[in-house]
C-alpha positions as CSV (number, residue, x, y, z in Angstrom):
1,M,66.9,65.6,63.1
2,L,69.0,68.2,61.5
3,E,67.0,70.6,61.9
4,E,65.9,70.3,65.8
5,L,69.8,70.1,66.4
6,L,70.2,73.8,64.1
7,A,67.6,75.4,66.3
8,A,68.9,74.3,69.6
9,G,72.4,75.3,68.1
10,V,70.8,79.3,67.3
11,A,69.3,78.8,70.8
12,T,72.3,78.0,72.6
13,V,74.4,81.1,70.4
14,S,71.7,83.5,70.9
15,A,71.6,82.5,74.5
16,S,75.3,83.1,74.8
17,L,74.8,86.7,72.9
18,L,72.3,87.6,75.0
19,Y,74.7,86.4,78.0
20,A,77.2,88.0,77.0
21,A,75.5,91.2,76.7
22,S,74.5,91.7,79.8
23,A,77.1,91.1,81.4
24,A,79.6,93.6,79.1
25,R,80.2,96.9,81.0
26,V,82.1,100.0,80.6
27,V,84.2,102.5,82.6
28,K,84.7,105.2,82.1
29,Q,88.4,107.4,81.8
30,Y,87.0,109.2,85.6
31,E,85.3,106.4,87.1
32,R,86.4,102.9,88.7
33,G,83.9,100.2,88.8
34,V,83.8,98.4,92.9
35,V,82.1,95.0,92.1
36,F,80.0,92.9,94.5
37,R,79.8,89.4,94.1
38,L,76.9,88.2,96.0
39,G,77.1,91.4,98.6
40,R,80.7,91.1,99.3
41,L,83.5,92.9,97.6
42,H,85.2,91.5,95.0
43,G,88.8,92.2,94.1
44,E,90.2,95.3,93.1
45,P,88.1,98.3,91.4
46,R,87.6,97.9,88.2
47,P,90.2,100.0,85.9
48,P,88.8,102.2,82.9
49,G,87.7,100.8,79.7
50,F,85.6,97.6,79.2
51,T,84.6,94.9,81.8
52,M,82.6,91.9,82.6
53,V,80.5,91.2,85.5
54,M,78.6,87.8,85.9
55,P,74.7,88.7,85.6
56,L,72.8,87.6,88.3
57,V,76.0,87.7,90.5
58,D,77.7,90.7,90.4
59,R,76.4,94.3,91.1
60,M,78.9,96.8,89.8
61,R,79.0,100.9,91.3
62,K,80.9,103.4,89.4
63,V,82.3,105.7,91.5
64,N,83.9,109.3,90.0
65,M,87.6,109.5,90.6
66,Q,87.4,113.5,89.3
67,I,88.2,116.3,91.8
68,V,83.9,117.1,92.9
69,T,83.2,121.6,93.2
70,M,80.2,121.2,96.3
71,P,78.5,124.4,97.3
72,V,78.4,124.6,101.7
73,P,75.2,126.0,102.2
74,A,75.3,129.1,104.2
75,Q,76.2,129.2,107.5
76,E,75.6,131.5,110.7
77,G,77.8,131.4,113.4
78,I,78.7,133.4,116.6
79,T,82.7,134.6,116.5
80,R,85.1,134.3,119.6
81,D,83.7,138.3,120.0
82,N,80.6,137.5,119.8
83,V,79.2,138.9,116.3
84,T,77.1,137.0,114.5
85,V,78.1,136.0,110.8
86,R,76.7,134.3,108.1
87,V,79.2,132.4,105.7
88,D,79.3,130.6,102.4
89,A,81.7,128.6,101.4
90,V,82.4,125.7,98.9
91,V,84.0,122.4,99.7
92,Y,86.7,120.7,96.5
93,F,87.2,117.3,97.4
94,K,88.5,113.8,95.3
95,V,87.7,110.4,96.3
96,V,91.1,108.4,96.4
97,D,90.1,104.9,98.0
98,A,86.7,104.3,95.4
99,A,86.2,100.6,97.8
100,N,86.8,102.7,101.1
101,A,84.1,105.2,99.7
102,I,81.8,103.0,98.8
103,V,82.1,100.0,101.5
104,Q,82.9,102.4,104.8
105,V,81.0,105.5,103.9
106,E,76.8,105.3,103.4
107,D,77.0,108.4,101.1
108,Y,80.3,109.4,101.2
109,R,79.0,113.0,99.3
110,F,76.7,113.8,102.0
111,A,79.4,112.8,104.6
112,V,81.9,115.7,103.3
113,S,79.0,117.9,103.0
114,Q,78.2,117.8,106.5
115,M,81.7,117.4,107.5
116,A,82.3,120.7,105.8
117,Q,79.7,122.8,107.6
118,T,80.5,121.7,110.7
119,S,84.2,122.6,110.3
120,L,83.1,125.7,108.8
121,R,80.6,126.4,112.1
122,S,83.5,125.2,114.5
123,I,85.9,127.9,112.2
124,I,83.7,130.5,112.6
125,G,83.3,129.9,116.8
126,K,87.3,129.7,117.3
127,S,87.7,133.0,115.0
128,D,87.6,136.8,115.6
129,L,85.7,139.0,113.1
130,D,88.7,140.6,111.9
131,D,90.5,137.4,111.7
132,L,87.5,136.4,109.5
133,L,87.3,139.8,107.2
134,S,90.9,139.0,106.4
């Protein structure tokens, strides 16, 4: 009887430790953790440090809050004075709201890249060659 009780206690403790280990997450200083409980946004993004999520119920996506440098592929365009130019660019951006970056946009990095390319083409079309060269 005592052996069975001891075995049950050991099993309970080991199951509790396994559950706690699978629930533990670490959010780095430059990240925020966006938690989804059963597919719905749950609370505010988790701040840096140690955090716990419920296994099988919660999913946490980490969002990098650092300034990101992204090259824009070379764009060809025709200026306002009908000269064909090819322009390279670099975009710097930073996520300000982690929850909106994940929930409101399917892939925010791709969206920023596409918006930068579109803006670059638009600026090329509105400018004269002399303005672009300066």
